[in-house]
C-alpha positions, 0 to 999 in steps of 0.5 A: 478490494476495490480495481480502484485501489489496486491502480492507486497502490500502482501509480502510488501505494502510501496513498493506498493504505491511508485509512489502514493505520499511520503504521501501515503508511509508514511501513509502504512509505519507506518500503516505496522509498526504496524501491517501487516494486516492494512499496506496490508489494506493501501496499497489495499486501496489506490490502489484501489482508481479509483480517484488517 
């Protein structure tokens, strides 16, 4: 996970997980609409997942 991805996930979480698939983008976007913090946490968890 690069520093640019971390910064992008703090600024706009759906853009940070753009290459992880439609499901990830949709989940992060919904959480981001509910609040900034849940969207950032979800984006960081998805980006930090070693299986993807």
